[in-house]
C-alpha positions as CSV (number, residue, x, y, z in Angstrom):
1,M,-20.5,-159.9,-0.9
2,P,-17.4,-158.3,-2.5
3,R,-18.3,-155.2,-4.3
4,I,-16.3,-153.1,-6.9
5,N,-16.8,-149.5,-8.0
6,A,-17.9,-149.6,-11.7
7,V,-15.9,-146.4,-12.2
8,T,-12.9,-148.7,-12.3
9,F,-14.0,-149.6,-15.9
10,H,-15.4,-146.1,-16.8
11,E,-13.5,-146.1,-20.1
12,N,-15.4,-149.1,-21.2
13,P,-18.7,-147.8,-22.8
14,S,-20.6,-151.1,-22.4
15,I,-22.7,-151.6,-19.3
16,E,-23.2,-155.3,-20.2
17,S,-19.5,-155.8,-20.7
18,I,-18.5,-154.1,-17.4
19,C,-21.0,-156.4,-15.5
20,R,-19.6,-159.5,-17.1
21,I,-16.0,-158.5,-16.3
22,V,-17.0,-157.8,-12.7
23,K,-18.8,-161.1,-12.3
24,G,-15.9,-163.0,-14.0
25,A,-13.4,-161.4,-11.7
26,G,-15.2,-162.8,-8.6
27,F,-17.3,-159.8,-7.4
28,D,-21.0,-160.1,-7.0
29,S,-21.9,-156.5,-6.3
30,I,-21.4,-153.2,-8.1
31,E,-21.2,-149.6,-7.0
32,V,-22.8,-147.8,-10.0
33,S,-20.9,-145.0,-11.7
34,R,-21.9,-142.0,-13.8
35,P,-20.0,-143.0,-17.0
36,P,-21.4,-145.2,-18.5
37,F,-24.4,-146.2,-16.3
38,F,-26.1,-142.8,-15.7
39,N,-25.2,-141.7,-19.2
40,K,-26.7,-144.9,-20.7
41,L,-29.7,-145.6,-18.5
42,T,-31.7,-142.5,-19.4
43,T,-35.3,-143.6,-18.7
44,V,-37.1,-145.2,-15.8
45,Q,-37.9,-148.2,-17.9
46,L,-34.2,-148.8,-18.9
47,R,-33.2,-148.5,-15.3
48,R,-35.9,-151.2,-14.4
49,D,-34.7,-153.4,-17.3
50,F,-31.2,-153.1,-16.1
51,A,-31.9,-153.9,-12.5
52,A,-33.8,-157.0,-13.5
53,W,-31.0,-158.1,-15.8
54,A,-28.4,-157.5,-13.1
55,R,-30.4,-159.7,-10.7
56,R,-30.6,-162.4,-13.3
57,A,-26.8,-162.2,-13.7
58,G,-26.3,-162.6,-9.9
59,L,-25.2,-159.0,-9.4
60,S,-26.5,-156.7,-6.6
61,L,-26.3,-153.0,-6.9
62,H,-25.5,-150.4,-4.2
63,G,-24.3,-146.9,-4.3
64,F,-24.0,-144.3,-7.0
65,D,-20.7,-142.5,-7.6
66,A,-22.5,-139.4,-9.0
67,W,-19.8,-137.1,-10.4
68,V,-22.1,-134.0,-10.1
69,D,-20.2,-130.6,-10.6
70,I,-20.4,-129.0,-7.2
71,D,-20.5,-125.2,-6.8
72,P,-22.6,-123.7,-4.0
73,Y,-21.4,-120.2,-4.8
74,S,-22.0,-119.4,-8.4
75,T,-24.3,-122.1,-9.6
76,R,-26.2,-123.3,-6.5
77,Q,-29.5,-124.2,-8.2
78,K,-27.7,-125.9,-11.1
79,T,-25.8,-128.0,-8.6
80,L,-29.0,-128.9,-6.7
81,G,-30.6,-129.8,-10.0
82,G,-27.7,-132.1,-10.9
83,L,-28.0,-133.7,-7.5
84,A,-31.8,-134.1,-7.9
85,G,-31.1,-136.0,-11.1
86,A,-28.7,-138.3,-9.3
87,F,-31.2,-138.9,-6.5
88,D,-33.8,-139.9,-9.1
89,F,-31.4,-142.3,-10.8
90,A,-30.4,-143.9,-7.5
91,A,-34.0,-144.2,-6.3
92,D,-35.1,-145.9,-9.6
93,L,-32.3,-148.4,-9.1
94,A,-32.8,-148.7,-5.3
95,L,-29.1,-148.0,-4.9
96,G,-29.4,-146.8,-1.3
97,A,-26.7,-144.1,-1.4
98,V,-25.4,-141.2,-3.6
99,I,-21.7,-140.3,-3.3
100,S,-20.7,-136.7,-3.8
101,H,-18.1,-134.2,-2.5
102,D,-17.6,-130.7,-1.3
103,P,-16.2,-128.3,-3.9
104,W,-12.8,-128.7,-5.4
105,G,-10.2,-126.2,-4.3
106,S,-10.4,-124.3,-7.6
107,V,-14.1,-123.7,-7.1
108,N,-13.6,-122.3,-3.6
109,S,-12.0,-119.4,-5.4
110,G,-10.0,-117.9,-2.5
111,R,-12.9,-118.0,0.0
112,S,-12.0,-118.6,3.6
113,P,-12.8,-122.2,4.9
114,S,-15.4,-120.7,7.3
115,Q,-17.1,-119.1,4.3
116,C,-17.1,-122.3,2.3
117,L,-18.4,-124.2,5.3
118,A,-21.4,-121.9,5.7
119,D,-22.3,-122.0,2.0
120,C,-21.8,-125.8,1.6
121,T,-23.7,-126.7,4.8
122,S,-26.7,-124.6,3.7
123,M,-26.8,-126.1,0.2
124,F,-26.2,-129.7,1.2
125,R,-28.7,-129.5,4.0
126,E,-31.3,-128.9,1.3
127,A,-29.8,-131.7,-0.8
128,A,-29.8,-134.1,2.2
129,D,-33.5,-133.5,2.6
130,Q,-34.2,-134.3,-1.1
131,A,-32.1,-137.5,-0.7
132,A,-34.0,-138.5,2.5
133,A,-37.3,-138.2,0.6
134,S,-36.2,-141.0,-1.6
135,D,-34.7,-143.1,1.3
136,L,-31.1,-142.3,0.2
137,E,-28.0,-141.7,2.0
138,L,-25.9,-138.7,0.9
139,L,-22.2,-139.5,1.3
140,F,-19.3,-137.1,0.8
141,E,-15.9,-138.4,-0.4
142,P,-13.0,-136.2,0.7
143,H,-10.3,-135.7,-1.9
144,P,-6.8,-134.3,-1.4
145,D,-7.9,-130.9,-2.9
146,T,-11.2,-130.5,-1.0
147,L,-11.6,-128.8,2.4
148,S,-13.2,-132.0,3.9
149,M,-9.7,-133.6,3.7
150,D,-9.1,-131.5,6.9
151,N,-10.7,-133.6,9.7
152,S,-11.9,-130.7,11.7
153,W,-13.5,-129.0,8.7
154,A,-15.1,-132.4,7.7
155,I,-16.6,-132.8,11.2
156,D,-18.0,-129.3,11.2
157,F,-19.4,-130.0,7.8
158,I,-21.2,-133.3,8.5
159,D,-22.3,-132.1,11.9
160,G,-23.5,-128.8,10.5
161,I,-25.7,-130.4,7.9
162,G,-27.2,-132.3,10.8
163,R,-29.1,-135.0,9.0
164,A,-29.3,-138.7,9.8
165,N,-28.8,-139.7,6.2
166,V,-25.5,-137.9,5.8
167,G,-22.0,-139.3,6.2
168,L,-18.5,-139.6,4.8
169,V,-16.6,-141.9,2.5
170,Y,-13.2,-143.0,3.7
171,D,-11.2,-143.5,0.4
172,C,-7.9,-145.2,1.3
173,C,-6.1,-143.7,-1.7
174,H,-7.3,-140.2,-1.2
175,Y,-6.5,-140.2,2.5
176,G,-3.1,-141.7,1.7
177,V,-2.3,-138.6,-0.6
178,G,-4.1,-136.0,1.4
179,Q,-2.9,-137.2,4.9
180,P,0.2,-139.3,4.1
181,R,1.2,-139.3,7.8
182,G,-2.3,-139.3,9.3
183,Y,-4.5,-141.4,7.1
184,V,-4.9,-144.1,9.8
185,D,-5.4,-141.5,12.6
186,A,-8.2,-139.9,10.6
187,I,-10.4,-143.0,11.1
188,P,-10.9,-142.5,15.0
189,A,-11.1,-138.7,14.5
190,L,-14.0,-139.0,12.1
191,G,-15.5,-142.0,13.8
192,S,-19.1,-142.9,13.2
193,R,-19.4,-140.2,10.4
194,I,-17.7,-142.8,8.1
195,R,-20.5,-144.6,6.5
196,H,-18.8,-146.1,3.4
197,V,-15.2,-147.1,2.5
198,H,-13.5,-147.2,-0.9
199,F,-10.8,-149.7,-0.2
200,S,-7.7,-149.8,-2.3
201,D,-4.0,-149.4,-2.0
202,G,-2.1,-146.3,-3.1
203,D,1.4,-144.8,-3.4
204,A,0.5,-142.0,-1.0
205,Q,1.6,-139.4,-3.6
206,T,-0.3,-139.8,-6.9
207,Y,-3.7,-138.2,-7.0
208,A,-6.6,-140.7,-7.5
209,L,-4.3,-143.7,-8.3
210,H,-6.2,-146.6,-6.7
211,L,-3.9,-149.6,-6.7
212,P,-4.7,-153.3,-6.2
213,L,-4.3,-154.4,-2.6
214,G,-0.6,-155.0,-1.8
215,D,0.7,-153.0,-4.8
216,G,1.2,-149.7,-2.9
217,V,2.6,-148.4,0.4
218,L,-0.5,-148.0,2.5
219,D,-0.9,-149.9,5.8
220,L,-4.1,-151.7,4.9
221,Q,-4.0,-153.8,8.1
222,A,-3.9,-150.7,10.1
223,I,-6.8,-149.1,8.3
224,V,-8.9,-152.3,8.8
225,A,-7.9,-152.2,12.5
226,G,-8.9,-148.6,12.7
227,L,-12.3,-149.3,11.1
228,K,-12.8,-152.2,13.6
229,A,-12.0,-149.9,16.5
230,I,-14.7,-147.6,15.6
231,R,-17.1,-150.4,15.1
232,F,-17.6,-149.5,11.4
233,S,-20.8,-151.2,10.3
234,G,-21.3,-149.4,6.9
235,T,-20.6,-150.6,3.4
236,L,-17.3,-151.1,1.5
237,T,-16.3,-151.1,-2.1
238,N,-13.1,-151.9,-3.9
239,D,-12.0,-149.1,-6.2
240,L,-9.4,-149.2,-8.9
241,Y,-10.0,-146.0,-10.6
242,N,-7.0,-144.9,-12.8
243,Y,-5.3,-148.3,-12.5
244,P,-4.4,-149.2,-16.1
245,M,-4.9,-153.0,-15.9
246,P,-8.4,-153.0,-14.2
247,E,-9.4,-156.5,-15.1
248,D,-6.2,-158.1,-13.7
249,G,-6.4,-155.9,-10.6
250,A,-10.1,-156.9,-10.0
251,R,-9.3,-160.5,-10.3
252,R,-6.4,-160.2,-7.8
253,N,-8.6,-158.1,-5.3
254,A,-11.9,-160.0,-5.1
255,D,-10.8,-162.6,-2.5
256,R,-9.1,-160.0,-0.4
257,I,-12.0,-157.7,-0.4
258,H,-14.1,-160.6,0.9
259,E,-11.6,-161.1,3.6
260,V,-11.8,-157.4,4.6
261,E,-15.5,-157.7,4.7
262,D,-15.2,-160.7,7.0
263,A,-12.7,-159.1,9.3
264,L,-15.1,-156.1,9.7
265,G,-18.2,-158.2,10.0
266,I,-20.1,-156.4,7.3
267,E,-22.1,-157.4,4.3
268,G,-22.6,-155.9,0.9
269,G,-25.4,-153.3,1.1
270,R,-29.0,-152.4,1.7
271,R,-30.9,-154.8,-0.6
């Protein structure tokens, strides 16, 4: 059940068009993104209508790339409110998981990693409980400019939250940039905390440039082997965010994503 992240096509304002492109490229599952899905599906009824339409179109839905502004220091309640809205959206569509992140480096504002850890753990423990009440996983996607790109900090963060519905997203592109010499070794270090994978290639230097498989320099076979070694049994999504020819990239990726799923022995999602 090859899945692609709808954020790949976030510059296209038409939900219907994105879904038809995804299906035509050979994917049959979508990870939903904030623009345009959250921004367009503004009522419970619209969400129900879209879910029914997607089923008729042969598309399953799993995961919400939430894009909520995260600041546990200055705007904690606003952040929790934004996450609550994401949980409601994901629950209405039965998406199973909401993807967020710890604060950007600029938001940490010179605080020590230990201070950030304490504040982030406290706030996200509360958010995780909100997510669990709606039967959702809360997954954190490390980026090159977040503290969670450090394996030790990420482990302390996830273990400190201490909730069964919390885990990490391993994004090949982000780890290739954030840990250009250690992106494969990060997999056994993080182990079962990895619940979801954004699978793409990358050039190991350009922030958030998710390339079609084979177009970059990442050792994708080693990544798959690393995931097999930890007995990864979560979910996987192709991601082509920032690639300027997304339709072509998607068409070239669909069969290979299916092969990766087969190699890992996983299926699409909780549906």
